[in-house]
N, CA, C and O atoms as CSV, one atom per row, in Angstrom:
chain,resi,resn,atom,element,x,y,z
A,1,UNK,N,N,-1.176,18.315,-2.661
A,1,UNK,CA,C,0.096,18.581,-3.271
A,1,UNK,C,C,0.346,17.540,-4.349
A,1,UNK,O,O,0.313,16.342,-4.069
A,2,UNK,N,N,0.592,17.970,-5.555
A,2,UNK,CA,C,0.909,17.054,-6.639
A,2,UNK,C,C,2.157,17.545,-7.350
A,2,UNK,O,O,2.339,18.747,-7.542
A,3,UNK,N,N,3.007,16.621,-7.738
A,3,UNK,CA,C,4.201,16.983,-8.471
A,3,UNK,C,C,4.383,16.040,-9.635
A,3,UNK,O,O,4.007,14.870,-9.558
A,4,UNK,N,N,4.952,16.532,-10.701
A,4,UNK,CA,C,5.169,15.681,-11.856
A,4,UNK,C,C,6.478,16.063,-12.520
A,4,UNK,O,O,6.692,17.219,-12.885
A,5,UNK,N,N,7.348,15.078,-12.669
A,5,UNK,CA,C,8.563,15.232,-13.450
A,5,UNK,C,C,8.416,14.284,-14.632
A,5,UNK,O,O,7.404,13.593,-14.743
A,6,UNK,N,N,9.388,14.240,-15.497
A,6,UNK,CA,C,9.305,13.344,-16.648
A,6,UNK,C,C,8.993,11.926,-16.200
A,6,UNK,O,O,9.829,11.433,-15.443
A,7,UNK,N,N,8.021,11.233,-16.502
A,7,UNK,CA,C,7.744,9.853,-16.095
A,7,UNK,C,C,7.551,9.660,-14.595
A,7,UNK,O,O,7.814,8.566,-14.097
A,8,UNK,N,N,7.111,10.655,-13.865
A,8,UNK,CA,C,6.890,10.490,-12.427
A,8,UNK,C,C,5.654,11.273,-11.989
A,8,UNK,O,O,5.454,12.417,-12.398
A,9,UNK,N,N,4.834,10.646,-11.158
A,9,UNK,CA,C,3.652,11.296,-10.602
A,9,UNK,C,C,3.629,11.043,-9.104
A,9,UNK,O,O,3.782,9.905,-8.660
A,10,UNK,N,N,3.438,12.096,-8.327
A,10,UNK,CA,C,3.289,11.978,-6.883
A,10,UNK,C,C,2.044,12.744,-6.474
A,10,UNK,O,O,1.813,13.862,-6.936
A,11,UNK,N,N,1.254,12.148,-5.618
A,11,UNK,CA,C,0.038,12.798,-5.143
A,11,UNK,C,C,-0.133,12.508,-3.657
A,11,UNK,O,O,0.050,11.375,-3.211
A,12,UNK,N,N,-0.484,13.541,-2.895
A,12,UNK,CA,C,-0.733,13.392,-1.462
A,12,UNK,C,C,-2.055,14.070,-1.147
A,12,UNK,O,O,-2.304,15.193,-1.584
A,13,UNK,N,N,-2.903,13.385,-0.385
A,13,UNK,CA,C,-4.170,13.959,0.087
A,13,UNK,C,C,-4.224,13.826,1.596
A,13,UNK,O,O,-3.947,12.764,2.153
A,14,UNK,N,N,-4.582,14.907,2.242
A,14,UNK,CA,C,-4.717,14.896,3.693
A,14,UNK,C,C,-6.013,15.614,4.048
A,14,UNK,O,O,-6.249,16.736,3.600
A,15,UNK,N,N,-6.850,14.968,4.853
A,15,UNK,CA,C,-7.996,15.663,5.419
A,15,UNK,C,C,-8.063,15.329,6.907
A,15,UNK,O,O,-7.104,14.791,7.460
A,16,UNK,N,N,-9.163,15.635,7.553
A,16,UNK,CA,C,-9.222,15.546,9.015
A,16,UNK,C,C,-9.009,14.138,9.562
A,16,UNK,O,O,-8.554,13.999,10.698
A,17,UNK,N,N,-9.317,13.098,8.810
A,17,UNK,CA,C,-9.133,11.745,9.330
A,17,UNK,C,C,-8.527,10.773,8.322
A,17,UNK,O,O,-8.707,9.562,8.445
A,18,UNK,N,N,-7.809,11.296,7.322
A,18,UNK,CA,C,-7.264,10.404,6.302
A,18,UNK,C,C,-6.011,10.997,5.668
A,18,UNK,O,O,-5.903,12.207,5.471
A,19,UNK,N,N,-5.070,10.114,5.356
A,19,UNK,CA,C,-3.860,10.466,4.618
A,19,UNK,C,C,-3.726,9.462,3.484
A,19,UNK,O,O,-3.800,8.255,3.714
A,20,UNK,N,N,-3.528,9.947,2.265
A,20,UNK,CA,C,-3.315,9.080,1.113
A,20,UNK,C,C,-2.124,9.597,0.322
A,20,UNK,O,O,-1.995,10.800,0.091
A,21,UNK,N,N,-1.270,8.698,-0.086
A,21,UNK,CA,C,-0.103,9.060,-0.881
A,21,UNK,C,C,0.060,8.047,-2.007
A,21,UNK,O,O,-0.041,6.840,-1.786
A,22,UNK,N,N,0.313,8.546,-3.217
A,22,UNK,CA,C,0.561,7.682,-4.370
A,22,UNK,C,C,1.796,8.196,-5.084
A,22,UNK,O,O,1.948,9.398,-5.298
A,23,UNK,N,N,2.670,7.283,-5.448
A,23,UNK,CA,C,3.864,7.633,-6.221
A,23,UNK,C,C,4.000,6.626,-7.358
A,23,UNK,O,O,4.008,5.414,-7.139
A,24,UNK,N,N,4.105,7.145,-8.561
A,24,UNK,CA,C,4.249,6.303,-9.743
A,24,UNK,C,C,5.410,6.842,-10.561
A,24,UNK,O,O,5.465,8.034,-10.862
A,25,UNK,N,N,6.334,5.966,-10.919
A,25,UNK,CA,C,7.363,6.342,-11.884
A,25,UNK,C,C,7.511,5.204,-12.891
A,25,UNK,O,O,6.678,4.298,-12.918
A,26,UNK,N,N,8.535,5.234,-13.700
A,26,UNK,CA,C,8.622,4.308,-14.830
A,26,UNK,C,C,8.713,2.840,-14.419
A,26,UNK,O,O,8.358,1.974,-15.218
A,27,UNK,N,N,9.169,2.527,-13.217
A,27,UNK,CA,C,9.263,1.123,-12.825
A,27,UNK,C,C,8.770,0.846,-11.409
A,27,UNK,O,O,9.145,-0.165,-10.815
A,28,UNK,N,N,7.932,1.730,-10.856
A,28,UNK,CA,C,7.495,1.530,-9.475
A,28,UNK,C,C,6.143,2.190,-9.229
A,28,UNK,O,O,5.839,3.250,-9.777
A,29,UNK,N,N,5.343,1.543,-8.395
A,29,UNK,CA,C,4.076,2.091,-7.908
A,29,UNK,C,C,4.063,1.927,-6.397
A,29,UNK,O,O,4.305,0.831,-5.892
A,30,UNK,N,N,3.783,3.003,-5.668
A,30,UNK,CA,C,3.674,2.948,-4.213
A,30,UNK,C,C,2.399,3.665,-3.791
A,30,UNK,O,O,2.095,4.750,-4.287
A,31,UNK,N,N,1.665,3.062,-2.887
A,31,UNK,CA,C,0.441,3.665,-2.373
A,31,UNK,C,C,0.380,3.448,-0.866
A,31,UNK,O,O,0.614,2.342,-0.379
A,32,UNK,N,N,0.063,4.513,-0.135
A,32,UNK,CA,C,-0.094,4.430,1.316
A,32,UNK,C,C,-1.393,5.124,1.692
A,32,UNK,O,O,-1.660,6.243,1.254
A,33,UNK,N,N,-2.200,4.450,2.508
A,33,UNK,CA,C,-3.453,5.033,2.988
A,33,UNK,C,C,-3.521,4.835,4.497
A,33,UNK,O,O,-3.364,3.724,5.002
A,34,UNK,N,N,-3.755,5.920,5.193
A,34,UNK,CA,C,-3.909,5.876,6.642
A,34,UNK,C,C,-5.220,6.570,6.975
A,34,UNK,O,O,-5.431,7.728,6.615
A,35,UNK,N,N,-6.093,5.856,7.661
A,35,UNK,CA,C,-7.376,6.435,8.047
A,35,UNK,C,C,-7.727,6.017,9.457
A,35,UNK,O,O,-6.891,5.479,10.182
A,36,UNK,N,N,-8.946,6.263,9.837
A,36,UNK,CA,C,-9.357,5.906,11.190
A,36,UNK,C,C,-9.255,4.389,11.365
A,36,UNK,O,O,-9.978,3.636,10.713
A,37,UNK,N,N,-8.375,3.953,12.230
A,37,UNK,CA,C,-8.160,2.536,12.562
A,37,UNK,C,C,-7.757,1.668,11.374
A,37,UNK,O,O,-8.064,0.476,11.356
A,38,UNK,N,N,-7.076,2.241,10.380
A,38,UNK,CA,C,-6.692,1.439,9.216
A,38,UNK,C,C,-5.407,1.973,8.584
A,38,UNK,O,O,-5.204,3.183,8.485
A,39,UNK,N,N,-4.547,1.050,8.160
A,39,UNK,CA,C,-3.320,1.380,7.442
A,39,UNK,C,C,-3.197,0.406,6.280
A,39,UNK,O,O,-3.339,-0.802,6.470
A,40,UNK,N,N,-2.936,0.913,5.080
A,40,UNK,CA,C,-2.714,0.074,3.906
A,40,UNK,C,C,-1.502,0.599,3.152
A,40,UNK,O,O,-1.352,1.806,2.959
A,41,UNK,N,N,-0.651,-0.306,2.731
A,41,UNK,CA,C,0.509,0.082,1.939
A,41,UNK,C,C,0.724,-0.955,0.844
A,41,UNK,O,O,0.712,-2.158,1.105
A,42,UNK,N,N,0.919,-0.481,-0.380
A,42,UNK,CA,C,1.184,-1.363,-1.514
A,42,UNK,C,C,2.377,-0.819,-2.279
A,42,UNK,O,O,2.445,0.372,-2.584
A,43,UNK,N,N,3.313,-1.700,-2.583
A,43,UNK,CA,C,4.482,-1.325,-3.379
A,43,UNK,C,C,4.658,-2.358,-4.485
A,43,UNK,O,O,4.726,-3.560,-4.228
A,44,UNK,N,N,4.728,-1.876,-5.699
A,44,UNK,CA,C,4.938,-2.742,-6.849
A,44,UNK,C,C,6.131,-2.193,-7.609
A,44,UNK,O,O,6.148,-1.027,-8.005
A,45,UNK,N,N,7.123,-3.036,-7.807
A,45,UNK,CA,C,8.315,-2.629,-8.542
A,45,UNK,C,C,8.731,-3.735,-9.483
A,45,UNK,O,O,7.980,-4.681,-9.717
A,46,UNK,N,N,9.909,-3.616,-10.013
A,46,UNK,CA,C,10.374,-4.622,-10.962
A,46,UNK,C,C,10.434,-5.983,-10.267
A,46,UNK,O,O,11.236,-6.174,-9.353
A,47,UNK,N,N,9.608,-6.911,-10.685
A,47,UNK,CA,C,9.557,-8.280,-10.178
A,47,UNK,C,C,9.263,-8.390,-8.689
A,47,UNK,O,O,9.713,-9.340,-8.048
A,48,UNK,N,N,8.520,-7.444,-8.122
A,48,UNK,CA,C,8.235,-7.502,-6.688
A,48,UNK,C,C,6.914,-6.815,-6.351
A,48,UNK,O,O,6.591,-5.761,-6.898
A,49,UNK,N,N,6.161,-7.427,-5.446
A,49,UNK,CA,C,4.945,-6.825,-4.911
A,49,UNK,C,C,4.964,-6.999,-3.396
A,49,UNK,O,O,5.220,-8.095,-2.896
A,50,UNK,N,N,4.695,-5.923,-2.670
A,50,UNK,CA,C,4.564,-5.972,-1.219
A,50,UNK,C,C,3.275,-5.262,-0.843
A,50,UNK,O,O,3.002,-4.162,-1.323
A,51,UNK,N,N,2.491,-5.886,0.007
A,51,UNK,CA,C,1.240,-5.283,0.446
A,51,UNK,C,C,1.048,-5.556,1.932
A,51,UNK,O,O,1.240,-6.680,2.395
A,52,UNK,N,N,0.667,-4.519,2.675
A,52,UNK,CA,C,0.399,-4.645,4.106
A,52,UNK,C,C,-0.929,-3.968,4.394
A,52,UNK,O,O,-1.191,-2.867,3.909
A,53,UNK,N,N,-1.758,-4.622,5.175
A,53,UNK,CA,C,-3.026,-4.031,5.622
A,53,UNK,C,C,-3.174,-4.294,7.113
A,53,UNK,O,O,-3.069,-5.429,7.578
A,54,UNK,N,N,-3.417,-3.225,7.845
A,54,UNK,CA,C,-3.619,-3.322,9.288
A,54,UNK,C,C,-4.887,-2.555,9.627
A,54,UNK,O,O,-5.029,-1.390,9.257
A,55,UNK,N,N,-5.809,-3.203,10.330
A,55,UNK,CA,C,-6.951,-2.476,10.867
A,55,UNK,C,C,-7.118,-2.868,12.329
A,55,UNK,O,O,-6.226,-3.489,12.907
A,56,UNK,N,N,-8.235,-2.518,12.926
A,56,UNK,CA,C,-8.381,-2.669,14.371
A,56,UNK,C,C,-8.310,-4.116,14.855
A,56,UNK,O,O,-8.003,-4.347,16.024
A,57,UNK,N,N,-8.582,-5.093,13.996
A,57,UNK,CA,C,-8.532,-6.480,14.449
A,57,UNK,C,C,-7.837,-7.425,13.472
A,57,UNK,O,O,-8.058,-8.635,13.525
A,58,UNK,N,N,-7.003,-6.894,12.583
A,58,UNK,CA,C,-6.392,-7.769,11.579
A,58,UNK,C,C,-5.078,-7.195,11.057
A,58,UNK,O,O,-4.920,-5.982,10.918
A,59,UNK,N,N,-4.144,-8.095,10.773
A,59,UNK,CA,C,-2.889,-7.757,10.107
A,59,UNK,C,C,-2.734,-8.708,8.932
A,59,UNK,O,O,-2.823,-9.924,9.106
A,60,UNK,N,N,-2.503,-8.174,7.741
A,60,UNK,CA,C,-2.270,-8.996,6.556
A,60,UNK,C,C,-1.031,-8.477,5.835
A,60,UNK,O,O,-0.851,-7.270,5.669
A,61,UNK,N,N,-0.195,-9.396,5.416
A,61,UNK,CA,C,1.011,-9.025,4.682
A,61,UNK,C,C,1.220,-10.024,3.547
A,61,UNK,O,O,1.093,-11.233,3.741
A,62,UNK,N,N,1.542,-9.506,2.362
A,62,UNK,CA,C,1.838,-10.352,1.206
A,62,UNK,C,C,3.110,-9.834,0.563
A,62,UNK,O,O,3.276,-8.631,0.363
A,63,UNK,N,N,4.006,-10.756,0.243
A,63,UNK,CA,C,5.231,-10.422,-0.500
A,63,UNK,C,C,5.396,-11.428,-1.625
A,63,UNK,O,O,5.346,-12.639,-1.412
A,64,UNK,N,N,5.591,-10.910,-2.812
A,64,UNK,CA,C,5.817,-11.764,-3.974
A,64,UNK,C,C,6.997,-11.188,-4.739
A,64,UNK,O,O,7.013,-10.002,-5.069
A,65,UNK,N,N,7.982,-12.030,-5.020
A,65,UNK,CA,C,9.046,-11.615,-5.929
A,65,UNK,C,C,9.284,-12.748,-6.924
A,65,UNK,O,O,8.485,-13.681,-6.996
A,66,UNK,N,N,10.352,-12.681,-7.679
A,66,UNK,CA,C,10.532,-13.604,-8.799
A,66,UNK,C,C,10.638,-15.067,-8.378
A,66,UNK,O,O,10.375,-15.947,-9.198
A,67,UNK,N,N,11.011,-15.358,-7.142
A,67,UNK,CA,C,11.122,-16.755,-6.738
A,67,UNK,C,C,10.533,-17.046,-5.358
A,67,UNK,O,O,10.883,-18.053,-4.742
A,68,UNK,N,N,9.648,-16.184,-4.865
A,68,UNK,CA,C,9.135,-16.390,-3.511
A,68,UNK,C,C,7.739,-15.782,-3.358
A,68,UNK,O,O,7.423,-14.746,-3.943
A,69,UNK,N,N,6.918,-16.455,-2.557
A,69,UNK,CA,C,5.608,-15.939,-2.163
A,69,UNK,C,C,5.494,-16.089,-0.655
A,69,UNK,O,O,5.671,-17.188,-0.131
A,70,UNK,N,N,5.201,-15.002,0.052
A,70,UNK,CA,C,5.006,-15.039,1.501
A,70,UNK,C,C,3.679,-14.361,1.814
A,70,UNK,O,O,3.362,-13.308,1.261
A,71,UNK,N,N,2.917,-14.969,2.697
A,71,UNK,CA,C,1.651,-14.381,3.115
A,71,UNK,C,C,1.473,-14.601,4.608
A,71,UNK,O,O,1.701,-15.701,5.111
A,72,UNK,N,N,1.067,-13.561,5.314
A,72,UNK,CA,C,0.821,-13.644,6.751
A,72,UNK,C,C,-0.519,-12.993,7.041
A,72,UNK,O,O,-0.800,-11.892,6.567
A,73,UNK,N,N,-1.337,-13.673,7.816
A,73,UNK,CA,C,-2.614,-13.094,8.248
A,73,UNK,C,C,-2.788,-13.391,9.732
A,73,UNK,O,O,-2.717,-14.542,10.162
A,74,UNK,N,N,-3.013,-12.348,10.497
A,74,UNK,CA,C,-3.240,-12.477,11.932
A,74,UNK,C,C,-4.513,-11.709,12.257
A,74,UNK,O,O,-4.647,-10.539,11.899
A,75,UNK,N,N,-5.441,-12.363,12.932
A,75,UNK,CA,C,-6.653,-11.657,13.343
A,75,UNK,C,C,-7.896,-12.302,12.800
A,75,UNK,O,O,-7.936,-13.509,12.561
A,76,UNK,N,N,-8.906,-11.496,12.607
A,76,UNK,CA,C,-10.232,-11.954,12.223
A,76,UNK,C,C,-10.201,-12.757,10.933
A,76,UNK,O,O,-9.434,-12.453,10.020
A,77,UNK,N,N,-11.040,-13.785,10.864
A,77,UNK,CA,C,-11.173,-14.587,9.643
A,77,UNK,C,C,-12.253,-14.062,8.721
A,77,UNK,O,O,-12.544,-14.682,7.698
A,78,UNK,N,N,-12.852,-12.936,9.058
A,78,UNK,CA,C,-13.892,-12.367,8.216
A,78,UNK,C,C,-13.291,-11.840,6.927
A,78,UNK,O,O,-12.144,-11.393,6.904
A,79,UNK,N,N,-14.069,-11.893,5.854
A,79,UNK,CA,C,-13.596,-11.391,4.554
A,79,UNK,C,C,-13.423,-9.884,4.619
A,79,UNK,O,O,-14.206,-9.178,5.255
A,80,UNK,N,N,-12.385,-9.406,3.949
A,80,UNK,CA,C,-12.129,-7.968,3.904
A,80,UNK,C,C,-13.010,-7.281,2.890
A,80,UNK,O,O,-13.656,-7.932,2.069
A,81,UNK,N,N,-13.035,-5.958,2.951
A,81,UNK,CA,C,-13.848,-5.206,1.991
A,81,UNK,C,C,-12.990,-4.659,0.891
A,81,UNK,O,O,-13.495,-3.996,-0.014
């Protein structure tokens, strides 16, 4: 399913083991991916970035805005892909 209005794009993909959603408009980007044992979400807007990644053995969260940086990592110390 895809929709487009003036300055806006939305896309959703669903198959047997995956869900992906992307939304883009004039001042925001949002992406969500859900798959087997994995969740990823990224939101970028005016002066703000939020990102969350969860898989079977790790949780990572990053938040950045105009005057703050927050990062949380729980789980495996192995490098991500």
